[in-house]
C-alpha positions as CSV (number, residue, x, y, z in Angstrom):
1,M,55.4,24.9,-11.1
2,G,56.3,28.6,-10.7
3,R,59.0,28.3,-13.5
4,K,56.7,26.7,-15.9
5,R,54.1,29.4,-15.5
6,E,56.8,32.1,-16.1
7,R,58.1,30.4,-19.2
8,R,54.6,30.1,-20.7
9,A,53.9,33.8,-20.0
10,G,57.2,34.7,-21.7
11,D,56.2,32.6,-24.8
12,R,52.9,34.4,-25.1
13,T,54.6,37.9,-25.1
14,D,57.1,36.9,-27.9
15,K,54.4,35.8,-30.4
16,P,52.3,38.1,-32.6
17,S,48.7,38.6,-31.4
18,G,46.4,35.9,-32.5
19,S,49.2,33.3,-33.4
20,L,49.1,29.8,-31.9
21,T,51.9,27.6,-31.0
22,E,51.9,23.8,-31.6
23,S,51.1,23.2,-27.9
24,D,48.2,25.6,-28.1
25,R,46.8,23.7,-31.1
26,K,47.1,20.4,-29.2
27,G,45.5,21.9,-26.2
28,N,42.5,23.1,-28.1
29,T,42.1,19.8,-29.9
30,T,42.2,18.0,-26.5
31,T,39.6,20.4,-25.1
32,T,37.3,19.9,-28.1
33,T,37.6,16.1,-27.9
34,T,36.8,16.1,-24.1
35,T,33.7,18.3,-24.8
36,V,32.5,15.9,-27.4
37,L,33.0,12.9,-25.1
38,L,31.1,14.6,-22.3
39,L,28.2,15.8,-24.4
40,F,27.6,12.8,-26.6
41,V,29.7,9.7,-25.9
42,V,29.4,9.4,-22.1
43,P,25.5,9.6,-22.1
44,I,25.3,7.0,-24.8
45,V,27.7,4.7,-23.0
46,S,25.7,5.2,-19.8
47,V,22.5,4.2,-21.5
48,I,24.1,1.1,-23.1
49,V,25.6,0.0,-19.7
50,Y,22.2,0.5,-18.0
51,R,20.5,-1.6,-20.7
52,I,23.1,-4.3,-20.5
53,L,22.9,-4.5,-16.7
54,H,19.1,-4.6,-16.7
55,T,18.3,-6.5,-19.9
56,P,15.5,-9.1,-19.3
57,S,16.8,-12.6,-18.8
58,P,16.0,-14.9,-21.7
59,A,16.0,-17.8,-19.3
60,A,12.8,-16.7,-17.6
61,P,10.4,-15.2,-20.2
62,D,7.3,-16.0,-18.1
63,L,8.3,-14.0,-15.1
64,P,6.8,-10.5,-14.5
65,Y,8.7,-7.6,-16.0
66,V,10.1,-6.4,-12.7
67,Y,11.7,-9.8,-12.0
68,R,13.1,-10.1,-15.5
69,R,14.7,-6.6,-15.1
70,G,16.2,-7.6,-11.8
71,L,14.3,-4.9,-9.9
72,V,13.1,-7.1,-7.0
73,A,16.3,-6.8,-5.1
74,E,17.8,-5.6,-1.9
75,K,20.4,-3.5,-3.7
76,I,18.6,-0.9,-5.7
77,D,19.4,2.6,-7.0
78,Y,17.3,5.8,-7.0
79,R,17.9,6.1,-10.8
80,Q,16.5,2.7,-11.3
81,V,13.3,3.6,-9.4
82,L,12.9,6.8,-11.3
83,H,13.3,5.1,-14.7
84,E,11.3,2.0,-14.1
85,N,8.4,2.8,-11.7
86,T,5.8,3.3,-14.4
87,I,6.8,0.3,-16.5
88,T,4.9,-3.0,-16.1
89,S,4.4,-6.3,-18.0
90,E,2.5,-6.1,-21.2
91,N,0.0,-8.6,-19.8
92,S,-1.5,-6.5,-17.0
93,S,-4.2,-9.1,-16.3
94,R,-2.0,-12.0,-15.2
95,R,-2.1,-12.8,-11.5
96,N,1.2,-13.7,-9.9
97,F,0.0,-14.0,-6.3
98,E,-2.5,-16.9,-6.0
99,N,-4.2,-16.0,-2.8
100,P,-6.9,-13.3,-2.4
101,V,-5.9,-9.7,-3.0
102,F,-8.1,-7.1,-1.3
103,A,-7.7,-3.5,-2.4
104,Y,-8.9,-0.3,-0.7
105,I,-9.7,2.8,-2.8
106,T,-10.1,6.2,-1.2
107,P,-12.1,9.1,-2.6
108,W,-9.3,11.5,-1.8
109,N,-6.8,9.7,-4.1
110,S,-8.5,9.2,-7.5
111,Q,-5.5,7.3,-8.9
112,G,-6.8,4.3,-7.0
113,Y,-9.9,4.1,-9.3
114,E,-7.6,4.2,-12.4
115,M,-5.4,1.4,-11.0
116,A,-8.4,-0.7,-10.1
117,K,-9.5,-0.5,-13.7
118,K,-6.1,-1.0,-15.3
119,F,-5.1,-4.0,-13.1
120,S,-8.6,-5.2,-12.5
121,N,-7.8,-8.9,-12.8
122,K,-5.1,-8.6,-10.1
123,F,-7.7,-8.0,-7.4
124,T,-10.3,-10.4,-5.9
125,H,-12.0,-7.7,-3.7
126,L,-12.3,-4.0,-4.0
127,S,-13.4,-1.7,-1.1
128,P,-14.2,1.9,-1.9
129,V,-14.1,3.9,1.3
130,W,-17.5,5.6,1.1
131,Y,-19.7,5.1,4.1
132,E,-20.1,6.1,7.8
133,L,-22.9,5.1,10.1
134,K,-23.8,7.8,12.6
135,R,-26.8,7.4,14.9
136,T,-28.1,4.7,12.4
137,I,-28.1,7.2,9.6
138,L,-25.9,6.1,6.7
139,L,-23.8,8.9,5.3
140,R,-21.6,9.1,2.2
141,T,-18.1,10.4,2.3
142,L,-16.9,12.6,-0.6
143,Q,-16.5,10.6,-3.8
144,S,-13.9,11.0,-6.5
145,P,-15.1,11.9,-10.0
146,N,-13.5,8.6,-11.1
147,A,-15.9,6.5,-9.0
148,Y,-17.8,5.6,-12.1
149,L,-14.9,3.3,-13.0
150,L,-16.3,0.8,-10.5
151,R,-19.5,0.4,-12.5
152,P,-20.9,-3.1,-12.7
153,G,-19.2,-5.6,-15.0
154,F,-16.0,-3.7,-15.4
155,S,-14.4,-6.9,-13.9
156,P,-16.7,-9.8,-13.2
157,L,-13.9,-11.5,-11.1
158,Q,-14.1,-9.0,-8.2
159,L,-16.3,-8.6,-5.2
160,I,-17.1,-4.9,-4.4
161,L,-17.5,-4.4,-0.7
162,P,-17.6,-0.7,0.3
163,R,-16.2,0.1,3.7
164,V,-18.6,1.2,6.4
165,V,-17.2,2.9,9.5
166,L,-19.4,2.6,12.6
167,E,-19.3,6.1,14.1
168,A,-22.5,5.7,16.1
169,I,-22.0,6.1,19.9
170,P,-21.3,2.5,21.1
171,L,-23.4,2.7,24.2
172,D,-26.4,3.9,22.3
173,L,-25.9,1.3,19.6
174,L,-24.9,-1.8,21.6
175,K,-27.1,-1.4,24.7
176,K,-30.4,-0.9,22.9
177,K,-31.6,-4.0,21.0
178,K,-33.8,-1.9,18.7
179,Q,-30.9,0.3,17.7
180,R,-28.7,-2.7,16.9
181,E,-31.4,-4.2,14.8
182,R,-32.1,-0.9,13.0
183,A,-28.4,-0.5,12.2
184,I,-28.2,-4.1,10.8
185,N,-31.3,-3.7,8.7
186,L,-30.0,-0.4,7.3
187,I,-26.7,-1.9,6.2
188,V,-28.4,-5.0,4.6
189,H,-30.9,-2.6,2.9
190,L,-28.1,-0.6,1.5
191,L,-26.5,-3.7,0.0
192,Q,-29.7,-4.9,-1.5
193,S,-30.8,-1.5,-3.0
194,P,-27.9,1.0,-3.0
195,F,-29.8,3.3,-5.3
196,T,-32.5,4.0,-2.7
197,I,-30.1,6.0,-0.6
198,S,-30.7,9.6,-1.6
199,S,-27.0,10.7,-1.5
200,I,-25.8,8.1,-4.0
201,D,-24.7,9.4,-7.4
202,F,-26.7,8.5,-10.5
203,C,-23.6,6.8,-11.9
204,L,-23.8,4.1,-9.2
205,R,-27.5,3.5,-9.2
206,E,-27.2,0.3,-11.1
207,M,-24.4,-1.2,-9.0
208,G,-25.2,-4.0,-6.6
209,Y,-22.7,-4.5,-3.8
210,D,-21.4,-8.0,-2.8
211,G,-21.1,-7.1,0.9
212,I,-19.3,-4.6,3.1
213,V,-16.1,-4.1,5.1
214,L,-17.0,-3.1,8.6
215,E,-14.7,-1.0,10.8
216,S,-15.8,-0.6,14.4
217,W,-13.3,-2.2,16.8
218,S,-11.0,0.8,16.9
219,R,-13.9,3.1,17.6
220,W,-15.2,0.8,20.4
221,A,-11.7,0.7,21.9
222,A,-11.5,4.5,21.8
223,Y,-14.7,4.7,23.8
224,G,-13.4,2.3,26.3
225,I,-16.3,-0.1,26.1
226,L,-14.2,-3.2,25.4
227,H,-12.7,-3.1,29.0
228,E,-16.1,-4.3,30.3
229,P,-16.5,-8.1,29.6
230,G,-20.3,-7.8,29.2
231,M,-20.0,-5.0,26.6
232,R,-17.3,-6.8,24.8
233,V,-19.6,-9.8,24.4
234,T,-22.3,-7.6,23.2
235,A,-20.0,-5.9,20.7
236,L,-18.9,-9.3,19.3
237,Q,-22.6,-10.4,19.2
238,F,-23.4,-7.4,17.1
239,V,-20.8,-8.4,14.5
240,I,-22.1,-12.0,14.5
241,Q,-25.7,-10.9,14.0
242,L,-24.7,-8.6,11.2
243,G,-22.8,-11.5,9.5
244,Q,-25.8,-13.9,9.9
245,A,-28.2,-11.3,8.5
246,M,-26.0,-10.7,5.5
247,H,-25.5,-14.4,4.8
248,S,-29.3,-14.8,4.7
249,V,-29.4,-12.6,1.6
250,S,-28.6,-14.4,-1.7
251,L,-26.9,-12.5,-4.5
252,D,-28.4,-14.7,-7.2
253,Q,-31.6,-16.7,-7.7
254,H,-29.6,-20.0,-7.3
255,K,-28.5,-19.0,-3.8
256,R,-24.9,-19.8,-4.6
257,Q,-23.5,-16.6,-3.2
258,S,-24.6,-14.5,-0.2
259,L,-23.6,-11.1,0.9
260,Q,-20.1,-11.1,2.5
261,L,-18.8,-9.4,5.6
262,V,-15.2,-8.5,6.1
263,Y,-14.2,-7.1,9.5
264,V,-11.3,-4.7,10.1
265,I,-9.0,-5.7,13.0
266,G,-5.9,-4.1,14.4
267,P,-2.7,-5.9,15.3
268,P,-1.9,-6.5,19.0
269,R,1.2,-4.5,20.0
270,S,2.6,-7.3,22.2
271,K,2.1,-10.8,23.3
272,E,0.6,-9.4,26.5
273,L,-2.8,-8.5,25.2
274,E,-4.4,-5.3,26.4
275,E,-8.2,-5.2,27.2
276,Y,-8.8,-3.3,23.9
277,D,-6.8,-5.6,21.7
278,F,-8.5,-7.9,19.3
279,G,-7.1,-11.3,20.2
280,P,-7.2,-15.0,19.2
281,E,-10.3,-15.8,21.2
282,D,-12.2,-12.9,19.5
283,L,-11.0,-14.2,16.1
284,R,-12.4,-17.7,16.9
285,R,-15.7,-16.4,18.1
286,L,-16.3,-14.4,14.9
287,G,-14.8,-17.0,12.5
288,D,-18.0,-18.8,11.5
289,D,-20.0,-15.6,10.8
290,V,-17.3,-13.3,9.2
291,D,-16.0,-14.0,5.7
292,G,-12.7,-12.3,6.1
293,F,-10.6,-10.2,8.4
294,S,-8.7,-7.1,7.2
295,L,-5.6,-7.1,9.4
296,M,-4.0,-3.6,9.6
297,T,-0.3,-4.6,9.8
298,Y,1.1,-1.2,9.1
299,D,1.7,2.1,11.0
300,F,4.2,0.3,13.3
301,S,6.2,3.6,13.6
302,A,5.2,7.1,14.3
303,P,6.8,10.6,14.4
304,Q,7.5,10.1,18.1
305,N,9.3,6.8,17.3
306,P,10.6,7.0,13.7
307,G,11.3,3.7,11.9
308,P,9.9,1.1,9.5
309,N,6.3,1.0,8.4
310,A,5.7,-2.7,9.1
311,P,8.6,-4.9,10.1
312,L,8.3,-8.4,8.7
313,K,9.1,-10.1,12.0
314,W,6.3,-8.1,13.6
315,I,3.8,-9.2,11.0
316,H,4.9,-12.8,11.5
317,S,4.6,-12.6,15.3
318,T,1.1,-10.9,15.0
319,L,-0.1,-13.8,12.9
320,E,1.3,-16.3,15.3
321,L,-0.4,-14.6,18.2
322,L,-3.8,-14.2,16.5
323,L,-3.9,-17.7,15.0
324,D,-2.4,-19.3,18.1
325,A,-0.7,-21.7,15.7
326,T,1.0,-23.8,18.4
327,S,-2.3,-24.9,20.1
328,S,-5.2,-24.3,17.8
329,S,-6.1,-27.1,15.4
330,G,-8.3,-24.8,13.3
331,H,-5.8,-22.1,12.6
332,E,-5.3,-23.0,9.0
333,K,-9.0,-22.4,8.3
334,L,-8.9,-19.0,10.0
335,A,-5.6,-18.1,8.3
336,K,-7.4,-18.3,4.9
337,K,-9.8,-15.7,6.1
338,I,-7.1,-13.2,7.0
339,F,-6.0,-10.4,4.6
340,I,-2.6,-9.3,5.8
341,G,-2.3,-5.6,5.5
342,I,0.4,-4.2,3.1
343,N,0.9,-0.4,2.9
344,F,1.4,1.3,-0.4
345,Y,2.3,4.5,1.4
346,G,5.4,5.4,3.3
347,N,6.6,7.8,5.9
348,D,9.0,10.7,5.9
349,F,10.2,11.3,9.5
350,I,12.3,14.0,11.0
351,V,15.2,12.6,13.0
352,S,17.0,15.8,14.0
353,G,15.9,19.2,15.2
354,G,12.7,17.8,16.8
355,L,10.1,15.3,16.0
356,G,7.7,15.4,13.0
357,G,6.9,14.1,9.6
358,G,4.2,11.8,8.4
359,P,2.8,9.7,5.5
360,I,3.9,10.2,1.9
361,V,2.5,8.7,-1.3
362,G,4.2,7.5,-4.5
363,R,4.4,10.9,-6.3
364,E,6.0,12.5,-3.2
365,Y,8.5,9.7,-2.9
366,V,9.5,10.1,-6.5
367,S,9.9,13.8,-6.0
368,L,12.2,13.2,-3.0
369,L,14.3,10.9,-5.1
370,E,14.6,13.5,-7.9
371,Q,15.6,16.3,-5.4
372,H,18.0,14.5,-3.2
373,R,19.4,11.5,-5.2
374,P,19.8,9.5,-2.1
375,Q,21.4,6.1,-1.4
376,L,18.7,3.5,-0.8
377,Q,19.6,1.1,2.0
378,W,18.1,-2.3,2.9
379,E,17.2,-2.6,6.6
380,K,17.6,-6.4,7.4
381,N,15.7,-6.4,10.6
382,S,12.5,-4.9,9.2
383,E,13.1,-6.0,5.6
384,E,12.3,-2.6,4.3
385,H,14.3,0.0,2.3
386,F,15.0,3.5,3.6
387,F,17.1,6.5,2.8
388,L,18.3,9.6,4.6
389,Y,18.3,13.2,3.4
390,I,18.9,16.7,4.7
391,D,16.3,19.4,3.7
392,N,17.0,23.0,2.9
393,Q,16.7,24.0,6.6
394,D,19.5,21.6,7.4
395,V,17.0,19.1,9.1
396,K,17.8,15.4,8.8
397,H,15.0,13.1,7.6
398,V,14.6,9.3,7.2
399,V,12.2,7.9,4.6
400,F,10.7,4.5,4.7
401,Y,8.6,3.7,1.6
402,P,7.7,0.3,0.1
403,T,9.8,-1.2,-2.7
404,L,9.3,-4.3,-4.9
405,K,11.6,-6.3,-2.6
406,S,9.7,-5.4,0.6
407,I,6.4,-6.1,-1.0
408,A,7.6,-9.5,-2.4
409,T,8.8,-10.6,1.1
410,R,5.4,-9.9,2.5
411,L,3.7,-11.7,-0.3
412,Q,5.8,-14.7,0.6
413,E,4.9,-14.4,4.3
414,A,1.2,-14.3,3.4
415,A,1.6,-17.4,1.1
416,S,3.3,-19.3,3.8
417,W,0.2,-18.9,6.0
418,G,-2.3,-19.5,3.2
419,A,-3.5,-15.9,3.8
420,G,-4.5,-13.2,1.4
421,I,-3.4,-9.5,1.5
422,S,-5.2,-6.2,1.8
423,I,-3.6,-3.1,0.4
424,W,-4.0,0.4,1.9
425,E,-4.4,1.8,-0.6
426,I,-3.8,1.3,-4.3
427,G,-3.8,4.9,-5.2
428,Q,-0.8,5.6,-3.1
429,G,1.7,3.2,-4.6
430,L,4.0,3.1,-7.7
431,E,2.6,1.6,-10.8
432,Y,5.1,-1.2,-11.1
433,F,4.1,-2.5,-7.6
434,F,1.1,-4.1,-9.3
435,D,3.4,-6.2,-11.6
436,I,4.2,-8.7,-8.8
437,L,0.6,-9.1,-7.6
């Protein structure tokens, strides 16, 4: 190598300034050709190869776009997600999951209202997160400017059931009969005449609700009242009385449809039920007076214990426990009332240099893919995708976020039980998630 460098140097000194040898000309030609290939040909070839690999299959024209493109798969690439996540089937109204689909919409994530309108026929129930009940005074939470999208008639196929969180002190509410009755009457009055509540916006004054979603069990558990058998019975009786009061109100003059009550329940963490767990006996006691149960099968992991959002085996075992499928003859009827929780958010956990991290939504997930270009991996035990990255402070992270494949497996699980699904929440996901619903 040293001799060659010396000979070339000698050749350059023997030639007049500015003259080129034959080898120089060939070298310049090669450089120019390489530059042209890099700038023009390679990108074109890459696009062609991508299109060939992901061209919709002519054998299955009726499948949703994401299936025709081969996107519902264990092996996926970050480039694929970035390129495809906003593309859906032209027919956005077609339903691909036959069982009920319950969608939560939060006021702090206005994209949910837009998704509710764009994919309106995909959902059977919509639940805007709007109300809290404190000391029997109904309060509104902050609304998004896009709340007007839930005006009456924007989709006649859906039931609109706003969520009401029972924040009233349980001992005051449950021990005093008059307080219980007042709370029930207030909720039913809200559903019959929402425009009479002074804090409701003018844009919603003509909207009649179809029922409510009630969240109270987690609050009662936090206050410790479920440990006492007598108070537990009183708590269940409150839910039963509310359901009966709502069912006594007809939504039309023909009395074909009454107000509906959906009750939020958390998943037991193990087969050995704790006193605060909502168990199979509780489910059976409420089954006749509650129209549906929103089962929160997510948040399996936390910063203190990083991992998947909702392992599929855990979801399956939770349903087995609640429905007591091996011994209960009525579990099929109850299964149809359950909305299995599916998260449209993910988690970005710190796994080195201490604990930390927390939830991320779709736009944050996309930003991480753009910044770090990670390798997406399929975790077989949980049936979820994840990736690792190191931030600019040299801290290692693990990110679990839903994908088309992880959602599809949970839809299959719900279908196998005859259950519906509940999504928390539709403003947090990627747009092409709705294509498989």
